[in-house]
N, C-alpha and C positions, 0 to 999 in steps of 0.2 A: 579682796579685790582692790586693784589700784584705784578704781573710781570712788571707792568708799573712804580712802585714806584721809582725804581732805575733810570730808564730812565728820569723820570720827575725831579728828584733831580739833575741829571747831566745837564739837559737842563737849569734848574734854575741857577745853578752855572755858566754856560757859559754866561747866560744873565746878571748876576751880574758883571762878569768880563768885559763884553762889555760896560755896563753902566759906570763902573769906568773909562774906557778908552774913555768915551764920544763918543762911537759908537752907531749907531741907534739900538734900541731893539724892536720897536713897532711890526714889522713883526714877530719876534721870540716870543714875548709875546702872540700875537694873536694865533699863531700856538700852543703854549703850552696850552693856555686856551681851545682851541678847542679839543686838545688831552685829556685833563683832563675831559672835558664834555663827550666825547665819552666813556672813561673808566668808568666813573660814571654811564652812561646809560647802559653799558654792565653789570655792577654789579647789577643794578636794574632788568634787564631782567633775569639774572641768578637767582636772589632771587625769582622772580615771577614764574619761571619754575621749582622750586624744587618740585618733585613729592610727593604725599602722601606716608608716610612710615608705613608699617605694618611689624611686626615681627612674624614669625611662632612660635606658642606656643610650638610645639613639640621639638624645639631645645634647648639644655641646656643653651646656651649663652643668649637666650631671657630672661630667668628668672633673669639674673644678669646684664642686660644691663644698668640699672640705676647706679649700682656700677661701672661698666666699664666706663660709660660716665663721672662720677664724677672724676675718676682717670685721664682720658684723659684731662678733662677740667682743672685740677689742676696741671698737670705735663707736661713737654715738651716731655718726653720719657716714654712710658709704655711698659712693657714686659708682653705679654699675653700668658700663657701656656694653650693650648687647646688640649685636646685629640681628636683623630679621631671621627668625628660625632658630635662635639660640635657646629658646625656652625660658627666658627670664620672667615673662609674665606669669606663667603657671607654676614654675618651680621655686621662685623666691619665697612665697608664703610657706611652702613645705620645708625649705631650708630653715626658715625662722621657727617653724613648729618643732623641727628636730632639735633646735637649740634650746627648747623649753619656753620659747616665747608663746604668746597667745593663751596662757593659762591664767595669770593674774590680771590680764587685760586683753583686749582684742588686738589681732593683727589687722589693721585697717589697710585696705588696698584700693587706691582710687583709679578710676578710668575716666577719660574725657566724655565718654558716651554711654547712655543707658544700655544699649544693646551689648556693648563690650562688657559692662559690669555683669550683666546676666549670663552671657555665654562663658566668660572666664570663670565665674563662680561655678557654673554647671560643669565645666571641664575639670576644675580642681576637685570638686566633690566626687566626680566619676573616678578620677585617679586615686582618690583616698577611699574609694568604695564605701561612701557614706551618702545618704539621701541629701539632696540639695535643701538647705534651710536648717540643717542640724549643725554639724561641725563647721561646715562652710555655708555661708548665707550671703545675701546681697540686699542692698537697699537703694532704690531709685525713687524718684518723685512719686508719691501716692502708693508706694508698695515697699513693705519691709518684710523680708523673709529671713529673719534672724531670730535667735532665742538666747536665753541666759547661758546656755552651754556652748554657744557658737565660739569657735576659735578664730576663724578667718571671716572678715566681712568685706566683700566687694561693694563699691559704691561709686557714684559719680563724684567728681571733685566739688560739685555744687552742694552735695549732701554734707560733706565734711565742713565746708565753709559755713553752712547753716548751723551745724552743731556748735561752732565756736560761740554763738550767741548765748548759749546756756551752759557751756562747758569750756571756760576760757583756756584752760590748760590741757584740754583733750585728755582728761584723766582716765577715760574708759579704755584708752589704747595704751599698749606697751610697745607697739611697733607700728610705724606708718610707712607704707610704700607708695610713693607718688609716681605713678607710671606715666609713660609718654611725656616726660618732662621736656623733651626737645620741642614739643609743639608750642610751648611758651604762650599759652592762652592767658587771658586775664586771671582766670581762676587759679591756674597753676602758679603763675608769678606771685599772686597774692599769698597763696599757701606757703610757697617757699620763703617769702619774706616774713610771714607770721611765725613759721616754725623756727626760724633763726632766732626770733625774739624770745620764744618760750623755752627753747632747749636748755638754757642755763637753770631754769626753774624746774625742769623735768629731767634730771640726770638719768632717770631710769628709762626714758623714752629713746628708742632707736628709730632713726629715719634712714630709709633707703631710697635712692633716686635712680631708678632705671631710665636709661636714655639711649637714643641712637648715638652713634659715634660722632656727635657734633657738640660744640660748646662745653666739652667736658671740663676744661680748665676753669671756665667761668663758674660752673656749678661748684667745683672744688673750692675756688677762692671765696665764693659766697658763704660757704660753710667752713671758713677758717682752715683751708687746705685739707679738706676731707680726702681720704684715700680714694683712688680710682682703680677699678679692676675692669679689664676688658675681656669679653667672651665673644668668640667668633660665632658666626651664624652658619646656616646651611644654605647652599645655593643649588638650584636645579636648572637644567638646560631650558633656555627660553628663546623662542623664535619671535622676532618682532617684524610685523608686516604693516606697512603704511598703505592705507587705501583712501585716496582722496575721493570726495564726492564727484560722481559723474555729472556731465552737463544735463543729463535727462533726469537727475534726481534733484528736485526742487525743494525738498524739505528734509530735515534731520531724520524724522521717523521713517521715511521711505528708505533713506540710506542705511539705517540700522537694520530694517527688515531685509533689505537686499543683501547686506553683509552676512546676516545669519543664514540666509538661504544659500549663499555661496559656500559658507563653512560646511553646511549639511551636505551640499552637493559634492564638495571635494572629498568628503569622507565616505561617500557611498562605495561599497565594495571593499572597504578596508576591513581587515581582520580584527583590528583593534577598535574597541568601542570608544567613541568620543566622550570626553568629559563634559562637565557642566560649563556653561558660558556665563561669564560675569560682565555686565555692561555698566561702567561707571557713568553716572550722569550728575548734573550739578544741583538738582533740586527735586522736590516732591512732585511738582506739576509735570516736569519733563518725564519723570519716571512713570507716572500714571498714563500719560499720553503715549509713551513708548510701549508700555505693556499692552495698551489697547490696540496699537498698530500691529504688534506681533500676534495678538490673539486673532485679529481679523485676517491675518495671513493664513491661519489654520494649518500650521506645521504639524504633521502627524507625530504622535508620541513625544511631544515636547511640552513641558509644563512651564508656564510663564509666572514668575514670582517677583513682585516688587519688594523693596526693602528700604525703609526710611524710618527716622526716629519716631514720627507720630503714628505709625502703623500700630494696630492693636497687638498686644503681646501674643495672642494666638496666631495671628498672621505672620508675625516676625519669626515665631518658632518653626513655622513650616520650612523656612530656609535651612534650618539647622537639623531638622529631623531626618532620619534615614529615608532613602527612597530608592526605587529600582530603575525608574526611567531617567530621561535626561532633562535637565532644567536650564532655563535662561533666567538669571537673576539680574534685575535692574536695580542699582543701588547708588546711594551717595557713598562717601568715603567711610561710612560706618562698616562697610564690608571689606575694608582693606587688609584685614588680617586673615582672611580665609584664602583657600588655595584651590581654585578651580583649574581646569586644564586650559581654558581659553579666557582671555580678558580683552574686552573691547573698551577702549577709552575714547570718549567723545572729545575731540581736540577743540574745545572752545572754552575760553576762560570766562568766568563770571565777574565782569568788571564794568562798572557804569561808564557809558560813553564810548566803549570800544567793542568791536566785534571782530574776532579773529576768523580766519578761514576755517571752515568745518572740514573734518576728516576723521577717519577711524584708524586707530593704531593698534 
């Protein structure tokens, strides 16, 4: 295993120093040989347990996977510009697996948010037809669902940062995918800067930077003109309706309730079943109060679900589990990668000292 190489080298150096000093080394040599045999056996088990890999033909990235694989194989760093719906988040780890990565070390895949780390891991595991936590696992704060034979590890960028404290060169990974790089959070920027420093000392490490189609040249320049490949996304017809708050609506939650009521009323008598409704809100308190207002309205056959980072795992999973009825999900931007039929966006910025006009879009 890649994570053991540095330890074995250090142990061998110690044994050589002991031998030069005429100190006994037999016990140390036997221990080192045993450790190497264990590490070799683990690599063999990991190789045997690599699942069959299938790529969905309807995703744009699948059509270019050979080109992407060739770039990854021939370069230490690759910048992948993928539009929404291209499939970059779920398919990149599988492309790396197909290349033989993830056997001598983990394929680490960071996400800015815990919910994203869990749901992406679940999706990849489902596509590989393997139980979550085995070949594909995830780690977020207070929760580690990986094992020795895991090939792909989803995690928050904060988890990877914490690992640097006890693994300076991130030796447990042979591939790192830093997703959502365009968000340019403090964690992401620190990781990108740190990775640039350690790459010369880790020539075996591959780094892939998936990003929206912005700042591509800056990412490339940062990593010494790393190659860029662009993958188109999928677009769907979207109708945008702006609904300002009426004079009779004196609060945000009343406006949201009335808007949902109008949507349901408009669809009455339609032969096509309406989809779920996603309402973006700026924080946990607004989500809880909005959910309470909708429940008080007692809409028939409508499930109201909040979604925010501090919600329990069980309650978060309700949003992603299958269901028969119709749902209204009130969420922060942790839900921005899901695809309901209707999205309500509260048009109010969260900025100290300023208060924009309210409206639903």
